[in-house]
Backbone as a chain_set.jsonl record, in Angstrom:
{"seq": "MVDGWHEVGSLNIRMIDQANAENSGIAPVLIKFEVPPFQVIAIEKLLFEDNDFCSECGIVICGEDQAKIIVATGILPGSVSIKAPFSTAIFEPEFPAIECKREFF", "coords": {"N": [[-20.862, -43.755, 8.343], [-22.149, -44.422, 5.142], [-22.084, -46.86, 2.425], [-21.804, -45.592, -0.65], [-22.611, -43.223, -0.732], [-22.575, -39.528, -0.885], [-22.089, -36.805, 0.486], [-22.592, -33.362, -0.252], [-21.818, -29.864, -0.194], [-24.014, -27.084, -1.069], [-24.51, -24.01, -2.787], [-27.048, -21.839, -2.186], [-28.732, -19.332, -4.131], [-30.173, -16.03, -4.055], [-31.069, -13.645, -5.746], [-31.998, -10.163, -5.629], [-33.294, -7.083, -5.99], [-32.252, -3.872, -5.145], [-34.219, -2.158, -4.155], [-36.266, -3.883, -3.34], [-35.183, -4.879, -1.253], [-35.747, -4.657, 1.569], [-38.137, -5.869, 2.009], [-37.725, -8.628, 1.296], [-37.448, -10.579, 3.211], [-35.087, -11.911, 3.708], [-32.345, -12.979, 5.95], [-30.556, -10.842, 8.105], [-26.866, -9.407, 7.547], [-24.219, -11.303, 9.109], [-21.728, -10.507, 9.506], [-20.141, -7.777, 8.611], [-18.149, -5.913, 6.388], [-16.076, -3.182, 5.057], [-16.03, -2.862, 1.344], [-13.986, -2.514, -1.227], [-14.625, -0.356, -4.06], [-15.854, -2.091, -6.7], [-16.447, -2.871, -9.886], [-18.552, -4.995, -11.512], [-18.866, -7.25, -13.991], [-19.412, -9.671, -14.911], [-21.27, -12.739, -13.635], [-20.548, -15.942, -12.752], [-21.53, -19.086, -12.323], [-19.859, -21.784, -10.102], [-19.231, -25.054, -10.755], [-19.075, -28.354, -9.557], [-18.001, -31.197, -10.774], [-18.484, -34.908, -10.935], [-18.198, -38.255, -11.629], [-20.479, -39.282, -10.31], [-21.887, -37.108, -9.44], [-23.293, -33.73, -9.668], [-22.412, -30.605, -8.358], [-23.548, -27.479, -7.818], [-21.718, -25.267, -6.448], [-20.742, -22.881, -5.774], [-19.993, -19.197, -6.58], [-18.41, -16.991, -8.931], [-17.954, -13.685, -8.9], [-17.198, -11.515, -11.597], [-14.894, -8.878, -12.111], [-13.752, -5.718, -13.371], [-10.132, -5.606, -15.135], [-9.446, -8.295, -14.337], [-9.984, -8.863, -11.968], [-11.585, -11.103, -9.34], [-14.081, -12.335, -7.327], [-14.595, -14.606, -5.305], [-16.98, -17.185, -4.236], [-17.315, -19.741, -2.207], [-18.761, -22.972, -1.352], [-17.696, -24.385, 2.0], [-15.473, -26.099, 3.94], [-16.546, -27.082, 6.384], [-19.716, -28.352, 7.21], [-22.335, -26.143, 6.072], [-21.036, -23.709, 5.702], [-19.061, -21.046, 3.987], [-16.522, -20.204, 1.908], [-14.375, -17.606, 0.91], [-12.643, -15.903, -1.594], [-11.029, -13.144, -2.471], [-9.779, -9.956, -3.629], [-9.569, -8.106, -1.597], [-9.576, -9.589, 0.537], [-8.204, -11.097, 3.508], [-8.316, -14.018, 4.692], [-7.867, -17.313, 4.686], [-8.354, -19.102, 1.684], [-10.524, -21.642, 1.721], [-12.239, -23.817, 0.092], [-14.881, -26.362, -0.352], [-14.38, -28.046, -2.711], [-11.555, -28.061, -4.804], [-10.951, -25.071, -6.437], [-9.743, -25.156, -9.004], [-10.306, -27.136, -10.148], [-13.178, -27.203, -10.864], [-15.526, -26.115, -13.003], [-16.718, -23.302, -15.06], [-19.965, -21.501, -15.525], [-21.847, -19.178, -17.236], [-24.585, -17.21, -15.727]], "CA": [[-20.693, -43.921, 6.862], [-23.21, -45.054, 4.305], [-21.794, -47.054, 1.448], [-22.446, -45.3, -2.174], [-23.499, -42.066, -0.287], [-21.388, -38.559, -0.714], [-22.571, -35.512, 0.964], [-21.815, -32.463, -0.463], [-22.568, -28.832, 0.138], [-24.562, -26.371, -2.368], [-24.805, -22.586, -2.358], [-28.404, -21.352, -2.799], [-28.418, -17.872, -3.992], [-31.267, -15.506, -4.508], [-30.902, -12.059, -6.226], [-32.919, -9.218, -5.274], [-32.791, -5.673, -6.244], [-32.22, -3.042, -3.944], [-35.549, -1.563, -4.118], [-37.1, -4.771, -2.504], [-34.277, -5.559, -0.08], [-36.368, -4.573, 2.853], [-39.3, -6.518, 2.006], [-37.319, -9.651, 1.078], [-37.241, -11.926, 4.392], [-33.584, -12.422, 3.983], [-31.758, -12.719, 7.121], [-29.252, -9.704, 7.982], [-25.658, -10.259, 7.427], [-23.805, -11.367, 10.303], [-20.361, -10.014, 9.453], [-20.021, -6.709, 7.857], [-16.914, -4.922, 6.324], [-16.246, -2.065, 3.92], [-15.359, -3.277, 0.294], [-13.543, -1.31, -2.181], [-15.503, -0.233, -5.199], [-15.841, -3.155, -7.697], [-17.088, -2.996, -11.058], [-19.313, -6.235, -11.838], [-18.769, -7.167, -15.388], [-20.15, -11.072, -15.289], [-21.433, -13.457, -12.85], [-20.654, -16.907, -13.021], [-21.681, -20.601, -11.458], [-18.887, -22.626, -9.922], [-19.834, -26.456, -10.781], [-18.0, -29.294, -9.656], [-18.673, -32.475, -11.557], [-17.542, -36.202, -11.138], [-18.979, -39.412, -12.299], [-21.59, -39.611, -9.716], [-23.035, -35.991, -9.044], [-22.742, -32.521, -10.176], [-22.656, -29.674, -7.492], [-23.464, -26.062, -7.937], [-20.822, -25.038, -5.027], [-20.07, -21.41, -5.693], [-20.313, -18.267, -7.492], [-17.659, -15.988, -9.231], [-18.069, -12.414, -9.458], [-16.021, -10.966, -12.205], [-14.584, -7.391, -12.153], [-12.616, -5.424, -14.334], [-9.136, -5.827, -14.874], [-9.318, -9.686, -14.216], [-10.377, -9.246, -10.37], [-12.646, -11.876, -9.271], [-14.61, -12.516, -5.75], [-15.042, -16.36, -5.297], [-17.6, -17.673, -2.674], [-17.735, -21.216, -2.23], [-19.114, -23.701, -0.336], [-16.785, -24.744, 2.562], [-15.494, -27.672, 4.288], [-17.231, -27.403, 7.356], [-21.229, -28.256, 6.742], [-22.887, -24.945, 6.369], [-19.856, -22.832, 5.652], [-18.535, -20.599, 2.788], [-15.105, -19.802, 2.035], [-14.104, -16.367, 0.225], [-11.289, -15.406, -2.197], [-11.07, -11.793, -2.928], [-8.623, -9.256, -3.456], [-9.543, -7.475, -0.336], [-9.696, -10.75, 1.71], [-7.139, -11.855, 4.221], [-8.641, -15.294, 5.118], [-7.463, -18.714, 4.102], [-9.688, -19.769, 0.939], [-10.476, -23.145, 1.584], [-13.299, -24.188, -0.504], [-15.044, -27.835, -0.309], [-13.679, -28.549, -3.817], [-10.489, -27.257, -5.144], [-11.702, -24.115, -7.56], [-9.186, -25.444, -10.327], [-11.371, -28.626, -10.525], [-14.565, -26.548, -11.023], [-15.749, -25.401, -14.281], [-17.555, -22.057, -14.53], [-20.89, -21.164, -16.146], [-22.705, -18.005, -16.849], [-25.86, -17.456, -14.915]], "C": [[-21.604, -44.725, 6.358], [-22.295, -45.367, 2.941], [-22.343, -46.487, -0.127], [-22.963, -43.719, -1.892], [-22.472, -40.8, -0.063], [-22.138, -37.338, -0.56], [-21.712, -34.166, 0.551], [-22.9, -30.948, -0.314], [-23.021, -27.952, -1.311], [-24.626, -24.818, -1.817], [-25.899, -22.064, -2.868], [-28.174, -19.552, -2.621], [-29.724, -17.215, -4.804], [-30.894, -14.156, -4.692], [-32.248, -11.341, -6.164], [-32.527, -7.912, -5.618], [-32.837, -4.781, -5.101], [-33.342, -2.379, -3.346], [-36.612, -2.484, -2.91], [-36.451, -5.373, -1.564], [-34.944, -5.617, 1.158], [-37.311, -5.406, 3.142], [-38.784, -7.963, 1.559], [-37.506, -10.871, 2.068], [-36.134, -12.356, 4.574], [-33.012, -12.077, 5.271], [-30.738, -11.53, 6.802], [-27.994, -10.332, 8.327], [-25.073, -10.032, 8.75], [-22.606, -10.574, 10.494], [-20.37, -8.853, 8.19], [-18.754, -5.999, 7.69], [-17.021, -4.333, 5.098], [-15.466, -2.992, 2.572], [-15.2, -2.226, -0.76], [-14.316, -1.475, -3.354], [-14.601, -1.501, -6.035], [-16.666, -3.325, -8.946], [-17.552, -4.216, -11.707], [-19.183, -6.295, -13.383], [-19.476, -8.756, -15.862], [-20.382, -11.719, -13.794], [-21.312, -14.873, -13.101], [-20.879, -18.213, -12.108], [-20.467, -21.144, -11.317], [-19.468, -24.026, -9.829], [-18.639, -27.219, -10.521], [-18.785, -30.624, -10.122], [-17.952, -33.735, -11.442], [-18.671, -37.24, -11.732], [-20.409, -39.674, -11.648], [-22.317, -38.476, -9.497], [-22.022, -34.739, -9.687], [-23.166, -31.593, -9.021], [-22.422, -28.258, -7.863], [-22.804, -25.279, -6.717], [-20.432, -23.798, -5.029], [-20.656, -20.624, -6.677], [-19.084, -17.4, -7.771], [-18.02, -14.794, -9.526], [-16.97, -11.606, -10.175], [-16.001, -9.652, -12.337], [-13.669, -7.142, -13.545], [-11.309, -5.567, -14.085], [-8.507, -7.336, -14.239], [-9.616, -10.153, -12.557], [-11.603, -10.05, -10.17], [-12.885, -12.065, -7.699], [-15.317, -13.856, -6.058], [-15.678, -16.618, -3.958], [-17.922, -18.942, -3.229], [-18.292, -21.998, -1.183], [-17.95, -24.242, 0.552], [-16.559, -26.016, 3.027], [-16.311, -27.907, 5.223], [-18.905, -27.682, 6.56], [-21.475, -26.822, 7.115], [-22.13, -23.607, 6.169], [-19.575, -22.403, 4.416], [-17.088, -20.188, 3.185], [-15.208, -18.612, 0.659], [-12.749, -16.123, -0.291], [-11.748, -14.005, -2.759], [-10.006, -10.826, -2.733], [-8.298, -8.457, -2.258], [-9.585, -8.35, 1.116], [-8.223, -11.143, 2.164], [-7.141, -13.324, 4.704], [-8.046, -16.115, 4.329], [-8.658, -18.726, 3.032], [-9.489, -21.286, 1.075], [-11.865, -23.764, 1.272], [-13.524, -25.962, -0.351], [-14.541, -28.62, -1.311], [-12.65, -27.789, -4.443], [-11.125, -26.504, -6.568], [-11.054, -24.578, -8.768], [-9.679, -26.744, -10.884], [-12.573, -28.442, -10.83], [-14.472, -25.813, -12.536], [-16.848, -24.359, -13.786], [-18.582, -21.918, -15.893], [-21.434, -20.008, -16.007], [-23.888, -18.135, -16.322], [-26.816, -17.72, -16.372]], "O": [[-21.943, -45.726, 6.99], [-21.789, -44.416, 2.346], [-23.3, -47.052, -0.657], [-23.619, -43.1, -2.729], [-21.604, -40.913, 0.802], [-22.795, -36.892, -1.502], [-20.551, -33.921, 0.877], [-24.128, -30.866, -0.315], [-22.48, -28.128, -2.402], [-24.765, -24.513, -0.632], [-25.849, -21.764, -4.061], [-27.762, -18.823, -1.718], [-30.207, -17.662, -5.844], [-30.396, -13.539, -3.75], [-33.329, -11.79, -6.543], [-31.33, -7.64, -5.522], [-33.527, -5.073, -4.124], [-33.387, -2.081, -2.153], [-37.364, -2.06, -2.033], [-36.95, -6.337, -0.984], [-34.753, -6.609, 1.861], [-37.491, -5.777, 4.302], [-39.785, -8.666, 1.426], [-37.694, -12.016, 1.657], [-35.933, -13.155, 5.488], [-33.166, -10.935, 5.703], [-30.231, -11.264, 5.713], [-27.828, -11.324, 9.037], [-25.234, -9.022, 9.436], [-22.432, -9.985, 11.561], [-20.59, -9.13, 7.011], [-18.226, -5.486, 8.677], [-17.773, -4.706, 4.198], [-14.478, -3.696, 2.784], [-15.992, -1.343, -1.089], [-14.682, -2.598, -3.701], [-13.404, -1.788, -6.06], [-17.659, -4.045, -8.848], [-16.811, -4.545, -12.634], [-19.436, -5.256, -13.993], [-19.966, -8.946, -16.975], [-19.745, -11.266, -12.842], [-22.201, -15.188, -13.893], [-20.244, -18.22, -11.054], [-19.775, -21.101, -12.334], [-20.197, -24.25, -8.862], [-17.518, -26.998, -10.98], [-19.941, -30.941, -9.843], [-16.785, -33.731, -11.833], [-19.779, -36.948, -12.184], [-21.34, -40.172, -12.28], [-23.518, -38.686, -9.325], [-20.838, -34.667, -10.014], [-24.326, -31.758, -8.644], [-21.307, -27.843, -8.179], [-23.585, -24.633, -6.019], [-19.629, -23.533, -4.134], [-21.528, -20.994, -7.464], [-18.594, -16.979, -6.723], [-18.53, -14.734, -10.644], [-16.016, -11.105, -9.58], [-17.053, -9.115, -12.685], [-13.146, -7.895, -14.367], [-11.019, -5.678, -12.894], [-7.374, -7.473, -13.779], [-9.533, -11.27, -12.046], [-12.626, -9.732, -10.777], [-11.949, -11.952, -6.908], [-16.271, -14.103, -6.796], [-15.173, -16.386, -2.86], [-18.528, -19.236, -4.26], [-18.23, -21.537, -0.043], [-17.026, -24.644, -0.156], [-17.245, -26.975, 2.674], [-16.957, -28.948, 5.107], [-19.159, -27.213, 5.451], [-21.029, -26.295, 8.134], [-22.641, -22.531, 6.477], [-19.768, -23.239, 3.534], [-16.611, -19.931, 4.291], [-15.935, -18.739, -0.327], [-11.78, -16.129, 0.467], [-12.769, -13.867, -3.432], [-9.342, -10.869, -1.697], [-7.162, -8.15, -1.896], [-9.615, -7.975, 2.288], [-7.293, -11.431, 1.41], [-6.089, -13.836, 5.088], [-7.661, -15.711, 3.232], [-9.796, -18.416, 3.385], [-8.553, -21.966, 0.655], [-12.561, -24.187, 2.195], [-12.573, -26.737, -0.256], [-14.227, -29.782, -1.055], [-12.992, -26.623, -4.637], [-11.633, -27.104, -7.515], [-11.767, -24.446, -9.764], [-9.391, -27.227, -11.979], [-13.232, -29.443, -11.111], [-13.552, -25.147, -13.011], [-17.555, -24.358, -12.778], [-18.198, -22.143, -17.04], [-21.616, -19.581, -14.867], [-24.378, -19.261, -16.409], [-28.016, -17.977, -16.285]]}, "num_chains": 1, "name": "protein.A"}
């Protein structure tokens, strides 16, 4: 432990259009599953702030009828946690989502 040091995760996002996806150099998805149709109406950053730092720690994909997909940094280094209507996994973000604020991209 180092006094005064607090390591947090960050979610790095690179948005590309489908036409350029093959030439993007992005690594292939490791886990693949079907997602029910989801009409995206907004995308927001999930931000955690305290007196010492600010972390862009997730993304909220907002759909019609208040549906949301949340992808956030996970507790383990390098991990992510997902909360979605179609997900059965336990949502375990690094920072509690209710303590984060959201901003539009």
